[in-house]
SELO-107446 format. One record per residue (C-alpha): residue number from 1; residue in three letters; chain; z, y, x. Coordinates in pm, 1 decimal. Each point is the difference from the previous one (the first is absolute). Layout:
BEGIN
NUM Ala A Z Y X
...
# end
This chain:
BEGIN
1 Unk A 0.0 0.0 0.0
2 Unk A -102.8 330.2 154.4
3 Unk A 189.0 325.7 -12.4
4 Unk A -112.2 273.3 -235.4
5 Unk A -81.7 310.1 200.9
6 Unk A -277.2 158.9 -202.9
7 Unk A 68.5 286.9 -235.5
8 Unk A -55.1 -97.5 -361.5
9 Unk A 81.6 147.4 -335.6
10 Unk A 272.7 -173.1 -204.6
11 Unk A -250.8 -128.5 -255.2
12 Unk A -248.0 -149.4 245.8
13 Unk A 3.7 -363.4 118.0
14 Unk A 250.6 -29.5 279.2
15 Unk A -9.5 -184.4 329.6
16 Unk A 321.5 -203.9 19.3
17 Unk A 276.4 122.0 231.6
18 Unk A 218.4 -224.2 208.2
19 Unk A 348.8 14.4 -161.5
20 Unk A 166.2 40.9 339.7
21 Unk A -213.1 307.9 77.3
22 Unk A 69.2 160.5 -338.0
23 Unk A 371.7 -63.6 37.6
24 Unk A 22.7 134.4 354.7
25 Unk A -200.5 312.2 -82.8
26 Unk A 148.8 101.4 -335.9
27 Unk A 349.0 -141.2 -48.8
28 Unk A 168.4 225.8 261.4
29 Unk A -170.0 310.8 -142.6
30 Unk A 86.1 -70.9 -364.2
31 Unk A 357.5 -124.4 39.9
32 Unk A 285.3 240.3 -70.2
33 Unk A 184.8 -144.9 299.1
34 Unk A -94.8 -264.2 258.1
35 Unk A 161.1 -285.1 -192.5
36 Unk A -153.9 -290.0 -189.3
37 Unk A 147.2 -264.7 -229.7
38 Unk A -117.8 -358.1 3.6
39 Unk A -8.9 -234.8 -297.3
40 Unk A 96.6 -352.8 99.5
41 Unk A -14.3 -130.6 -356.7
42 Unk A -372.7 39.8 -49.1
43 Unk A -7.9 363.5 -106.7
44 Unk A 265.1 -21.0 -272.3
45 Unk A 256.7 222.1 169.2
46 Unk A 22.3 229.2 302.2
47 Unk A 373.6 -5.8 85.1
48 Unk A 154.2 259.2 223.3
49 Unk A 134.2 -259.6 241.7
50 Unk A -359.3 -94.8 89.3
51 Unk A -81.8 354.1 107.8
52 Unk A -153.3 39.9 345.4
53 Unk A -132.4 268.5 227.7
54 Unk A -359.1 75.0 -94.2
55 Unk A -237.9 -110.0 278.3
56 Unk A -381.1 -10.6 21.9
57 Unk A 9.5 -379.8 -11.8
58 Unk A -93.4 -145.5 -339.7
59 Unk A 296.4 -187.9 -155.3
60 Unk A -53.6 -359.8 -105.8
61 Unk A 186.8 58.8 -328.0
62 Unk A -74.5 246.7 -281.4
63 Unk A 122.6 331.5 139.7
64 Unk A 80.4 332.1 -166.0
65 Unk A 66.0 326.5 185.1
66 Unk A 282.8 233.2 -97.0
67 Unk A -124.1 296.3 -205.6
68 Unk A 281.2 242.5 82.6
69 Unk A 144.2 99.0 335.1
70 Unk A 361.3 37.2 104.5
71 Unk A -18.4 365.4 -102.1
72 Unk A -94.0 -92.4 -356.1
73 Unk A -361.8 118.5 26.3
74 Unk A -333.6 -181.3 -7.3
75 Unk A -323.7 46.8 194.6
76 Unk A -224.8 -131.5 -276.7
77 Unk A -4.8 -67.9 -372.1
78 Unk A -40.9 -371.0 -78.3
79 Unk A -163.1 -70.0 -336.3
80 Unk A 36.1 -369.4 -89.2
81 Unk A -218.7 -116.1 -290.0
82 Unk A 125.6 -334.6 -130.7
83 Unk A -251.3 -237.7 -159.8
84 Unk A 278.2 -203.2 -166.2
85 Unk A 77.7 287.5 -236.9
86 Unk A -327.3 29.9 -189.2
87 Unk A -263.1 -192.8 194.3
88 Unk A -253.3 76.8 271.0
89 Unk A -231.2 204.5 -222.3
90 Unk A 279.6 239.8 -87.9
91 Unk A 91.1 32.5 369.2
92 Unk A -356.2 90.4 92.9
93 Unk A -19.1 257.1 -279.1
94 Unk A 327.9 159.8 107.2
95 Unk A -104.3 6.4 366.3
96 Unk A -330.4 169.7 -85.5
97 Unk A 182.3 259.7 -210.9
98 Unk A 252.0 72.1 276.5
99 Unk A -273.4 30.4 261.5
100 Unk A -190.4 243.6 -221.2
101 Unk A 317.9 205.1 -35.4
102 Unk A 67.5 -9.1 375.5
103 Unk A -355.1 115.9 69.2
104 Unk A 46.0 292.7 -238.8
105 Unk A 313.5 101.2 194.1
106 Unk A -183.7 -17.3 331.3
107 Unk A 201.4 -299.6 118.5
108 Unk A -109.3 -285.4 225.3
109 Unk A 131.7 -352.6 -37.7
110 Unk A -6.9 -356.8 127.4
111 Unk A -52.8 -295.4 -232.1
112 Unk A 54.8 -371.6 39.7
113 Unk A 12.9 -297.1 -236.4
114 Unk A 196.9 -323.2 -30.0
115 Unk A -135.1 -352.6 -54.5
116 Unk A 158.1 4.9 -347.2
117 Unk A -189.6 313.8 -108.5
118 Unk A 269.8 259.5 63.4
119 Unk A -89.1 319.7 184.8
120 Unk A 178.3 251.5 218.9
121 Unk A -96.3 364.5 44.4
122 Unk A 163.7 180.1 293.1
123 Unk A 9.6 379.8 20.2
124 Unk A 102.4 105.7 354.3
125 Unk A 177.0 335.4 21.2
126 Unk A -1.9 250.1 283.8
127 Unk A 345.9 126.1 -94.6
128 Unk A 258.2 -261.6 -94.8
129 Unk A 142.1 39.7 -350.5
130 Unk A 347.0 -82.6 -129.4
131 Unk A 95.9 -302.9 -204.5
132 Unk A 49.4 210.5 -314.0
133 Unk A -341.1 169.0 32.1
134 Unk A -183.3 -327.4 62.1
135 Unk A 181.7 -176.2 -282.9
136 Unk A -81.0 277.0 -248.9
137 Unk A -372.0 -10.6 79.5
138 Unk A -27.9 -380.3 -12.9
139 Unk A 198.0 -21.4 -323.5
140 Unk A -223.9 265.8 -153.0
141 Unk A -310.6 -196.5 101.4
142 Unk A 162.4 -315.9 -129.8
143 Unk A 25.7 155.5 -344.5
144 Unk A -376.9 56.7 10.5
145 Unk A -100.5 -341.2 133.1
146 Unk A 152.2 -315.0 -141.0
147 Unk A -63.1 -233.4 294.1
148 Unk A 160.0 229.9 260.0
149 Unk A 328.3 -144.2 124.1
150 Unk A 242.3 288.8 50.9
151 Unk A 287.9 -203.3 143.7
152 Unk A -85.3 21.0 374.2
153 Unk A 47.0 378.0 -13.0
154 Unk A 311.4 -26.8 -215.0
155 Unk A 207.4 -173.9 266.6
156 Unk A 77.6 193.4 314.9
157 Unk A 169.5 -289.8 179.6
158 Unk A -225.6 -289.0 -93.7
159 Unk A -334.3 152.8 -95.9
160 Unk A -270.7 -180.9 198.3
161 Unk A -366.2 -96.2 -45.7
162 Unk A -243.5 -232.0 178.6
163 Unk A -257.5 198.0 198.2
164 Unk A -357.2 -100.8 92.6
165 Unk A -13.9 -321.1 199.8
166 Unk A 332.3 -141.5 -121.7
167 Unk A -1.5 -367.9 -97.8
168 Unk A 13.8 -57.7 -374.9
169 Unk A 218.9 -246.6 -185.6
170 Unk A -304.9 -169.1 -154.2
171 Unk A -174.2 -37.0 332.9
172 Unk A -237.4 243.6 161.0
173 Unk A 90.9 356.9 83.2
174 Unk A -0.1 355.9 -129.3
175 Unk A -368.6 92.6 46.8
176 Unk A -128.3 353.2 45.6
177 Unk A -237.0 122.4 -269.4
178 Unk A -157.6 232.8 256.9
179 Unk A -86.8 -14.3 366.7
180 Unk A 282.0 -4.6 252.4
181 Unk A -142.2 302.8 179.5
182 Unk A 4.1 203.6 -322.4
183 Unk A 352.3 -114.5 -87.5
184 Unk A 122.6 79.2 350.3
185 Unk A -156.9 346.7 -17.4
186 Unk A 186.1 69.2 -326.6
187 Unk A 327.4 -118.9 151.9
188 Unk A -48.3 206.7 315.6
189 Unk A -100.4 315.0 -194.2
190 Unk A 236.9 -13.7 -299.4
191 Unk A -2.4 226.2 -302.8
192 Unk A 124.3 353.0 52.6
193 Unk A 289.0 168.9 -176.5
194 Unk A -247.6 188.6 -219.5
195 Unk A -139.1 -329.9 -131.1
196 Unk A 351.9 -119.7 -78.4
197 Unk A 64.5 326.7 -186.1
198 Unk A -323.5 -44.8 -198.3
199 Unk A 100.5 -352.5 -102.0
200 Unk A 339.3 119.9 -121.9
201 Unk A -150.4 298.1 -179.9
202 Unk A -236.2 -224.7 -194.1
203 Unk A 290.3 -226.5 -98.7
204 Unk A 247.1 276.1 -76.0
205 Unk A 27.4 -98.9 -366.1
206 Unk A 58.1 -369.5 69.7
207 Unk A 247.7 78.7 280.4
208 Unk A 198.7 221.7 -236.3
209 Unk A 2.1 -283.8 -251.4
210 Unk A 137.7 -259.6 243.7
211 Unk A 268.6 244.8 110.7
212 Unk A 94.0 66.4 -361.6
213 Unk A 20.1 -374.0 -63.0
214 Unk A 233.2 -33.5 298.0
215 Unk A 233.8 253.4 -162.9
216 Unk A 27.7 -230.8 -300.6
217 Unk A 94.6 -294.9 218.4
218 Unk A 338.5 -68.1 148.9
219 Unk A 82.2 -205.8 308.5
220 Unk A 255.2 -264.0 -99.0
221 Unk A 209.1 15.8 320.7
222 Unk A 60.2 372.0 -51.0
223 Unk A 136.5 -58.7 -348.6
224 Unk A 257.7 -257.1 107.6
225 Unk A 86.9 127.3 346.6
226 Unk A -23.0 377.2 16.1
227 Unk A 124.7 145.6 330.2
228 Unk A 351.9 144.6 4.8
229 Unk A -3.8 229.6 296.9
230 Unk A 336.9 158.7 -86.0
231 Unk A 180.7 -313.0 119.9
232 Unk A -134.0 -108.5 339.2
233 Unk A 23.2 -377.9 25.8
234 Unk A -144.5 -64.2 344.6
235 Unk A -311.4 -159.8 -145.8
236 Unk A -306.0 147.0 -169.1
237 Unk A -66.4 -101.2 -356.8
238 Unk A -275.2 -248.2 -76.1
239 Unk A -196.5 272.1 -177.6
240 Unk A -7.0 227.4 303.0
241 Unk A -99.8 -290.0 224.7
242 Unk A -287.9 -88.3 -230.7
243 Unk A -117.6 359.2 -18.7
244 Unk A 10.0 31.3 379.7
245 Unk A -193.3 -323.2 42.3
246 Unk A -255.7 18.9 -280.7
247 Unk A -43.2 370.6 -73.0
248 Unk A 38.6 -78.0 -372.3
249 Unk A 247.0 196.8 -208.4
250 Unk A 83.8 81.6 -360.0
251 Unk A -208.5 306.4 -85.9
252 Unk A 245.1 86.4 -277.2
253 Unk A 281.0 25.5 254.9
254 Unk A -187.7 161.8 288.7
255 Unk A -273.9 246.1 -87.4
256 Unk A -173.0 2.4 339.8
257 Unk A -23.3 -189.3 326.5
258 Unk A 220.5 269.3 151.8
259 Unk A 279.3 -70.9 -249.4
260 Unk A -26.4 -372.9 65.7
261 Unk A 12.8 33.8 377.6
262 Unk A 300.1 231.6 -20.2
263 Unk A 181.0 -254.5 -217.1
264 Unk A -67.1 -267.7 263.0
265 Unk A 137.9 220.7 276.4
266 Unk A 309.4 80.4 -205.4
267 Unk A 51.6 -371.8 -56.0
268 Unk A -38.8 -70.0 372.0
269 Unk A 242.9 277.7 94.2
270 Unk A 252.2 -119.0 -257.7
271 Unk A -24.9 -351.3 145.4
272 Unk A 103.6 132.6 340.3
273 Unk A -337.4 -14.3 172.8
274 Unk A -105.1 240.1 272.8
275 Unk A -328.7 187.7 24.3
276 Unk A -110.2 -232.9 280.4
277 Unk A 50.5 -299.6 -232.1
278 Unk A -236.5 154.6 -254.4
279 Unk A -257.1 98.9 262.7
280 Unk A 1.3 -349.7 148.5
281 Unk A -59.0 -162.1 -338.8
282 Unk A -289.7 236.2 -66.5
283 Unk A -162.1 -48.2 340.7
284 Unk A 37.4 -378.7 0.0
285 Unk A -149.5 -34.9 -346.0
286 Unk A 321.1 -117.7 -166.0
287 Unk A -12.4 296.8 -239.1
288 Unk A -370.4 75.0 -48.0
289 Unk A 72.7 139.9 -345.0
290 Unk A 215.0 278.6 140.9
291 Unk A -253.5 57.0 278.1
292 Unk A -275.7 41.9 -259.0
293 Unk A 192.4 286.9 -160.6
294 Unk A -32.5 192.3 328.3
295 Unk A -367.1 -84.0 57.0
296 Unk A -105.5 320.4 -176.0
297 Unk A 122.1 192.8 305.9
298 Unk A -190.3 13.9 326.7
299 Unk A 137.6 -255.4 244.4
300 Unk A 147.4 270.3 225.0
301 Unk A 203.9 138.3 -291.7
302 Unk A 132.7 -325.1 -150.4
303 Unk A 298.3 -36.5 231.1
304 Unk A 104.7 358.7 -59.5
305 Unk A -29.7 -43.9 -377.9
306 Unk A 206.9 -318.8 11.3
307 Unk A 274.8 169.7 199.8
308 Unk A 9.2 291.0 -245.5
309 Unk A 25.9 -235.0 -298.3
310 Unk A 263.4 -207.8 178.0
311 Unk A 218.7 305.7 58.7
312 Unk A -19.9 80.8 -371.9
313 Unk A 88.6 -359.9 -89.1
314 Unk A 301.1 -9.1 232.6
315 Unk A 120.6 334.8 -133.8
316 Unk A -30.4 -122.7 -358.5
317 Unk A 187.7 -322.8 72.3
318 Unk A 275.5 188.4 183.0
319 Unk A 48.8 234.8 -295.2
320 Unk A -0.5 -286.7 -250.0
321 Unk A 255.0 -195.5 202.8
322 Unk A 219.7 304.8 49.0
323 Unk A 6.8 75.9 -371.7
324 Unk A 158.8 -337.2 -63.5
325 Unk A 253.2 13.9 284.2
326 Unk A 339.2 -115.1 -118.4
327 Unk A -122.3 -109.4 -341.2
328 Unk A -33.5 -370.8 62.3
329 Unk A 367.0 -100.6 -18.1
330 Unk A -80.2 -244.2 -275.3
331 Unk A -197.4 -201.4 250.3
332 Unk A 293.7 -23.8 242.8
333 Unk A 327.8 -182.5 -46.6
334 Unk A 292.1 110.2 220.7
335 Unk A 160.8 -338.5 -50.4
336 Unk A -303.3 -207.2 95.5
337 Unk A 17.5 -183.2 329.6
338 Unk A -298.0 -108.6 210.4
339 Unk A -116.3 -356.1 -43.0
340 Unk A 71.2 -209.0 306.0
341 Unk A -141.2 -328.6 -126.8
342 Unk A -352.3 -106.1 -71.0
343 Unk A -83.5 21.2 -372.5
344 Unk A 46.8 -328.1 -176.9
345 Unk A 233.1 -140.7 267.3
346 Unk A 310.6 204.7 -68.9
347 Unk A 179.4 -249.1 -222.0
348 Unk A -89.7 -310.8 196.6
349 Unk A 225.3 -151.3 264.5
350 Unk A -232.7 -41.2 298.5
351 Unk A 45.5 -43.9 375.4
352 Unk A 92.8 326.3 171.6
353 Unk A -76.2 -88.0 362.5
354 Unk A -318.6 199.7 41.5
355 Unk A -72.4 -139.1 348.1
356 Unk A 13.2 -355.1 -125.7
357 Unk A -211.1 90.8 -298.7
358 Unk A -267.2 164.6 212.9
359 Unk A -5.4 -304.2 226.3
360 Unk A -53.2 -220.7 -302.9
361 Unk A -276.2 225.1 -131.2
362 Unk A -174.8 0.4 339.1
363 Unk A 21.1 -379.4 14.5
364 Unk A -134.4 -13.4 -356.2
365 Unk A -296.1 210.7 110.9
366 Unk A -70.1 -257.2 271.3
367 Unk A 15.8 -272.3 -262.8
368 Unk A -242.8 199.7 -212.5
369 Unk A -245.1 9.3 290.5
370 Unk A 27.2 -376.5 34.1
371 Unk A -28.3 -80.1 -370.1
372 Unk A -242.0 254.8 -142.2
373 Unk A -310.4 -180.3 120.1
374 Unk A 78.6 -257.8 -265.7
375 Unk A -118.7 258.1 -249.3
376 Unk A -376.5 7.1 -24.6
377 Unk A -207.7 312.5 50.3
378 Unk A -66.5 4.6 -373.0
379 Unk A 103.1 299.5 -205.6
380 Unk A 310.2 -185.4 -121.7
381 Unk A 102.4 -108.9 348.4
382 Unk A -41.3 348.5 147.3
383 Unk A 196.8 153.8 -286.7
384 Unk A 292.8 -237.9 57.7
385 Unk A 0.9 82.2 369.1
386 Unk A 23.3 368.2 -91.8
387 Unk A 282.4 -62.7 -250.1
388 Unk A 194.7 -174.4 276.7
389 Unk A -53.5 301.3 224.7
390 Unk A 127.5 228.0 -274.0
391 Unk A 316.2 -209.3 -25.1
392 Unk A 40.1 16.1 377.5
393 Unk A -43.2 376.2 -0.9
394 Unk A 255.4 32.4 -280.3
395 Unk A 243.5 -214.7 197.8
396 Unk A -33.4 228.7 302.7
397 Unk A 64.2 301.4 -223.0
398 Unk A 323.2 -145.1 -135.6
399 Unk A 103.8 -175.8 324.1
400 Unk A 53.5 -316.4 -200.3
401 Unk A -177.4 -331.5 -49.9
402 Unk A 74.2 38.9 -370.5
403 Unk A -263.7 199.6 -190.3
404 Unk A 43.0 128.9 -353.6
405 Unk A -297.0 230.8 -40.6
406 Unk A -171.1 -34.4 -337.6
407 Unk A -352.7 -129.5 -39.3
408 Unk A -127.4 350.9 -67.8
409 Unk A 134.6 122.4 332.1
410 Unk A -177.4 -286.1 173.5
411 Unk A -312.0 76.8 -204.9
412 Unk A -1.7 353.3 140.5
413 Unk A 50.1 -135.5 351.5
414 Unk A -281.0 -254.8 -28.7
415 Unk A -253.7 179.9 -220.3
416 Unk A 15.7 -284.7 -252.1
417 Unk A 90.7 3.5 -368.3
418 Unk A 364.4 -82.0 -73.1
419 Unk A -93.5 -301.6 -212.1
420 Unk A -203.3 -135.8 290.5
421 Unk A 295.2 55.4 232.9
422 Unk A 221.3 -193.8 -240.0
423 Unk A -233.0 -300.5 1.0
424 Unk A -21.5 1.9 380.8
425 Unk A 379.4 14.9 32.3
426 Unk A 40.6 -296.6 -233.1
427 Unk A -251.1 -196.5 207.1
428 Unk A 165.4 94.0 330.3
429 Unk A 350.6 -91.7 -109.9
430 Unk A -129.1 -330.5 -138.8
431 Unk A -132.7 -116.5 336.7
432 Unk A 179.3 -272.4 192.3
433 Unk A 118.5 142.9 331.2
434 Unk A -97.1 341.5 -126.9
435 Unk A 67.4 335.4 162.7
436 Unk A 192.5 143.1 -297.4
437 Unk A 273.8 -140.1 -222.6
438 Unk A 99.4 128.1 -342.1
439 Unk A 373.6 66.3 12.1
440 Unk A 54.0 157.1 -339.6
441 Unk A -227.1 84.7 -290.1
442 Unk A -21.4 363.4 -104.4
443 Unk A 183.2 137.4 -301.4
444 Unk A -22.9 337.7 -169.0
445 Unk A -113.2 260.5 248.8
446 Unk A 54.7 -230.8 297.6
447 Unk A -285.4 -187.3 158.9
448 Unk A 2.9 -359.9 120.7
449 Unk A 205.3 -49.1 316.4
450 Unk A -193.6 -176.0 277.8
451 Unk A 106.8 -118.9 343.0
452 Unk A -231.4 -17.5 300.1
453 Unk A 19.1 -360.0 115.2
454 Unk A -102.7 -151.0 332.3
455 Unk A -147.0 -341.3 -94.3
456 Unk A 147.0 -299.6 181.7
457 Unk A -339.6 -129.9 110.8
458 Unk A -63.5 310.8 213.2
459 Unk A 356.1 115.6 63.0
460 Unk A 22.0 -121.2 361.3
461 Unk A -341.8 141.5 88.6
462 Unk A 74.9 332.2 -171.0
463 Unk A 327.6 38.8 187.0
464 Unk A -174.8 -66.4 333.0
465 Unk A -280.1 249.3 -63.9
466 Unk A 11.4 349.0 145.7
467 Unk A 70.7 251.1 -274.4
468 Unk A -299.8 205.8 -98.7
469 Unk A 39.2 366.3 90.1
470 Unk A -47.6 279.0 -248.1
471 Unk A 28.7 17.3 -376.0
472 Unk A -115.6 -240.5 -263.0
473 Unk A -215.3 180.5 -253.8
474 Unk A -85.8 -76.1 -354.1
475 Unk A -326.7 146.5 -132.5
476 Unk A -37.7 344.1 152.5
477 Unk A -181.2 223.5 -250.2
478 Unk A -333.1 24.4 185.4
479 Unk A -47.4 -376.4 -27.3
480 Unk A -5.9 22.4 -378.1
481 Unk A -349.4 134.2 59.8
482 Unk A -94.4 -209.7 303.1
483 Unk A 145.3 -326.7 -129.1
484 Unk A 251.0 -267.8 101.8
485 Unk A -210.6 -148.8 283.0
486 Unk A -15.6 342.9 164.0
487 Unk A 379.3 30.1 -24.2
488 Unk A 52.6 -331.0 180.2
489 Unk A -260.2 72.8 268.5
490 Unk A 148.0 344.6 67.9
491 Unk A 351.6 -144.2 14.7
492 Unk A -115.6 -262.3 250.9
493 Unk A -156.4 263.2 224.9
494 Unk A 314.6 213.1 -20.0
495 Unk A 208.2 -285.0 138.8
496 Unk A -265.6 -148.7 230.9
497 Unk A -244.2 266.8 124.2
498 Unk A -305.3 -97.3 200.7
499 Unk A -101.9 -301.6 -206.8
500 Unk A -350.9 -134.2 -31.0
501 Unk A -147.4 -75.5 -339.6
502 Unk A 68.8 -369.9 54.4
503 Unk A 361.9 76.7 86.4
504 Unk A 42.7 203.3 -318.4
505 Unk A -142.8 -285.4 -206.8
506 Unk A 242.5 -243.6 161.3
507 Unk A 309.3 216.7 -52.0
508 Unk A -76.8 119.5 -354.1
509 Unk A -134.1 -326.5 -139.1
510 Unk A -283.8 190.4 -166.6
511 Unk A -362.5 -108.7 -7.4
512 Unk A -245.6 133.6 256.4
513 Unk A -198.8 173.3 -274.7
514 Unk A 306.6 179.7 -136.0
515 Unk A 120.2 106.0 344.9
516 Unk A -343.1 124.5 108.2
517 Unk A -41.0 208.8 -313.5
518 Unk A 350.3 145.1 30.3
519 Unk A -50.6 90.2 365.6
520 Unk A -321.3 180.1 -86.4
521 Unk A 165.3 194.2 -281.6
522 Unk A 303.3 106.7 201.6
523 Unk A -210.3 91.0 302.7
524 Unk A -211.3 225.9 -224.2
525 Unk A 317.5 189.7 -92.9
526 Unk A 116.8 15.5 364.5
527 Unk A 306.2 -211.4 -74.7
528 Unk A -87.3 -246.4 275.9
529 Unk A -227.6 6.0 302.5
530 Unk A -160.3 -262.4 224.0
531 Unk A 0.9 48.1 377.0
532 Unk A -249.3 -109.0 263.1
533 Unk A 147.1 -349.9 5.5
534 Unk A -65.9 -26.5 -376.8
535 Unk A 372.8 -3.8 -70.3
536 Unk A 134.3 182.8 -306.6
537 Unk A 292.7 242.2 -7.2
538 Unk A 156.9 239.0 -250.0
539 Unk A -85.5 371.5 27.5
540 Unk A 348.7 146.0 -15.6
541 Unk A -130.8 354.7 -51.0
542 Unk A -146.7 -94.3 -340.0
543 Unk A 262.2 53.1 -268.5
544 Unk A 10.7 -264.7 -272.0
545 Unk A 180.1 246.3 -223.2
546 Unk A -278.1 258.3 35.5
547 Unk A -262.8 -264.3 -74.6
548 Unk A 188.9 -110.1 -310.1
549 Unk A 2.5 357.9 -122.0
550 Unk A -371.1 33.6 77.1
551 Unk A -75.7 -315.4 -198.3
552 Unk A 205.3 129.6 -293.4
553 Unk A 226.9 -304.3 18.4
554 Unk A 315.1 206.8 -41.8
555 Unk A -119.9 90.6 -347.4
556 Unk A -8.7 -369.0 -91.0
557 Unk A 350.3 -46.6 141.0
558 Unk A 124.7 301.0 -196.4
559 Unk A -155.9 -132.5 -320.1
560 Unk A 163.5 -339.9 50.1
561 Unk A 335.2 164.4 68.5
562 Unk A -27.6 214.7 -310.2
563 Unk A -81.6 -300.4 -217.0
564 Unk A 295.4 -194.7 134.3
565 Unk A 237.0 292.6 -48.0
566 Unk A -98.8 15.5 -365.5
567 Unk A 47.5 -375.1 -37.0
568 Unk A 341.2 29.6 163.3
569 Unk A 108.1 262.0 -252.3
570 Unk A -124.8 -214.9 -289.2
571 Unk A 177.4 -303.1 143.5
572 Unk A 333.4 181.3 27.4
573 Unk A -42.0 132.0 -351.7
574 Unk A -61.6 -354.3 -125.0
575 Unk A 311.2 -119.0 182.0
576 Unk A 212.4 276.1 -151.9
577 Unk A -103.8 -107.9 -349.9
578 Unk A 11.1 -376.4 40.1
579 Unk A 275.1 -69.3 256.3
580 Unk A 341.1 112.5 -119.8
581 Unk A 242.4 -170.7 234.7
582 Unk A 18.8 -90.9 366.1
583 Unk A 19.0 -367.6 -93.1
584 Unk A -322.2 27.3 -195.9
585 Unk A -163.7 177.0 290.7
586 Unk A 98.2 -280.9 234.6
587 Unk A -67.0 -285.1 -243.5
588 Unk A -270.1 106.7 -244.1
589 Unk A -86.8 -195.6 -306.5
590 Unk A -301.5 -223.4 -39.4
591 Unk A -200.3 279.4 -162.0
592 Unk A 41.3 229.8 302.6
593 Unk A -359.3 91.0 103.0
594 Unk A 19.2 -72.2 374.5
595 Unk A -353.3 -134.2 0.5
596 Unk A -132.7 338.7 -113.4
597 Unk A 227.8 222.1 208.9
598 Unk A 52.3 -88.0 363.1
599 Unk A 196.5 314.0 76.9
600 Unk A -113.8 314.0 178.8
601 Unk A 92.7 72.8 362.6
602 Unk A 345.9 121.2 88.1
603 Unk A 0.2 369.8 91.6
604 Unk A -352.0 -18.6 144.4
605 Unk A 110.7 -28.7 362.6
606 Unk A -290.0 -219.4 97.9
607 Unk A -242.1 188.1 -224.0
608 Unk A 78.0 337.0 153.4
609 Unk A -47.7 -153.4 342.4
610 Unk A -362.1 -72.3 -91.5
611 Unk A -66.0 374.7 -6.7
612 Unk A 149.4 74.5 338.8
613 Unk A -99.8 -307.9 195.5
614 Unk A -220.5 125.8 284.1
615 Unk A -239.6 -189.9 216.0
# end
C-alpha cells in the first residue's frame, strides 16, 4: 500500500494512506496534550489507567488521543458522527451539512471515516479555546445534527477520540477521506481566531439555548454536598474537587466561570491548602477544570490572576472563621477525655505487651508470605490476599493480633464491597490451618473479633524467616484504578528492588501476562523504572497519593465513606428501636436481622486512614 502524497479534494477518489503515516503526522498536532489512551478490550472502553505518552509509533490497540490539555483547553474541535445512532446515510447527510457550514465560515477541516461508517471531522485551531467554549459550540452543533456525539467535548478529564490511522475495534483503521498532504497542511496551518469567532457568531442562538438549558439543570453532588467554607475541616468537599477536576458546575449556583473558580479557591483555602498546592495541581493536570477557568487570560498573566484570587479567598476564609470564633462550645465537651484505645477494642481484654504483639504480627506476616501462594491469581484469590493484608495493617495500627474492625472498614481499605469482604472473611476463617481465627461474633455496633494466627504447618519456617522491613499495606487508593495485580507487583518491588520480570512473577505468583501488563501500565505513569540490566525498581519521587487524586479515586473513596456513614446511622437507629436491654443486645432473638446488617465500621479509624495513606 503506497502513501498518499498527492493533493486531492475531499470528494475525489483517494489514494490510501498508510495508517502509521497518518497517525505519526496528525495525532500529535490534533491532540490536546501528548497523551493517548489504549483500549485493550477491543474498543469498548478507553480507561485512564491505560493512558500513555503519545509517540509517533502506531499503537497496536485502538487508540484515542486526549482532547483537552492540562490547562483545560483544546487545540482542535473533534466532531464525532456516530453511525449507530441513525445509520450511515444520516451520518453522511450530517457531515455534508457541517462541511457546508464550515466552508461558509471560512474554516478548514480534516475528515476521516471508520470501518463501521462513522466519521470524524477535526477543526484545528490556531488559538486554543477553553473547555467551556468548546463544549458550548459542540453542544450547539449537536442540537442541529442528530448523529453528532457531543460527549467527548463534555468531559474534560476523559474526553478522547481516535485520530486518523488508529486501529479500529472492528478491524482496519481510521482512514483519511482526503490526502495526507492536504490533512497535514490543515493541521500545520490551523484556523485563525477570526474563523473561530465566525463559527460562534453563526451559532449564537443555539449557544444561548444550550446555556439556558444548563441553567435549568442541577448537578446532583452540589445539592447533597454543598461546600461549607465557614467551618474549615481540613479537606475540600467533593463538590469543589469535582469542579476543580471537571470544570462543570451548577449554573444556578455560580453565574460565571469566575464565580466557580473563586468558590474552588475558597474551598481549597478553607481546607488548609497553600497557594503552591493549588498551582501544582493545575500544572500537573490534576485540576484541569480550575486551569480552564484561567485560560481566558494570556499565559503570562495567569499566575498573577491566580495569586490575586487566592489572596481574596484567604481573606474571605479568615473573616468567616473569625466571625465564628468562640461560638462552637457545643462541639466541645470540657469533660471529654482523649481516646487511648483503638475503636472497637476498648471493652475487650487483650494482651498489653506491645513488643510481643508486634513480634507475633511480624511472624504472621512471614507466614502470610509462605501461605499466600496457595491462593490462585484469580480475582477471588487476589481479593482474599488483600483482605489478609488489611487485617495485618489493622493489627499494626492497634498493636494487637486481635482485630475488631467492621467489614465496612475493611471494605474501604481493600476497595471491595462490604458484602464481598464478609464472604471472603467467612472463607478465610473456615480454612484448616488458616491465617485468621474467629474469636467472637459481632453484636450490635461491634464487629466480629478476629485473631491473626500463625498456622502450625508453617510456624517453624515463619519464625526462622527474617522479618520483612517496612509497612504492610492494604489497597492504597491509586490501585483502585490500576487493579489488584498492580498493587501486589508494586509491593514486591518496594520490598525487593532490582527484580527482573521473571523474579516478579516468581514472588507475586501472578501470571506472566498479568505482570507484563501491570509493568507496562505503571511504567507509563512513572511509578516504576527499568535500568540497563532490565531490572525493575520503584520511582520513589512519584507520589501514589498525587496519582490517586489525578485519577479521581479519592472521589470514589469519599462516596463509599459517605454511603457507609449513612448506613451506620440507620443501623444505630434500628438498634435503638429494636434492642431495649443489654441482654438483648448480647443475645438477640431469632428474628434479629444479622444476615441483612453486618454492622458498620467502628469510628472509621481504618477508613480515614485510606484518605491519608501516602505512597
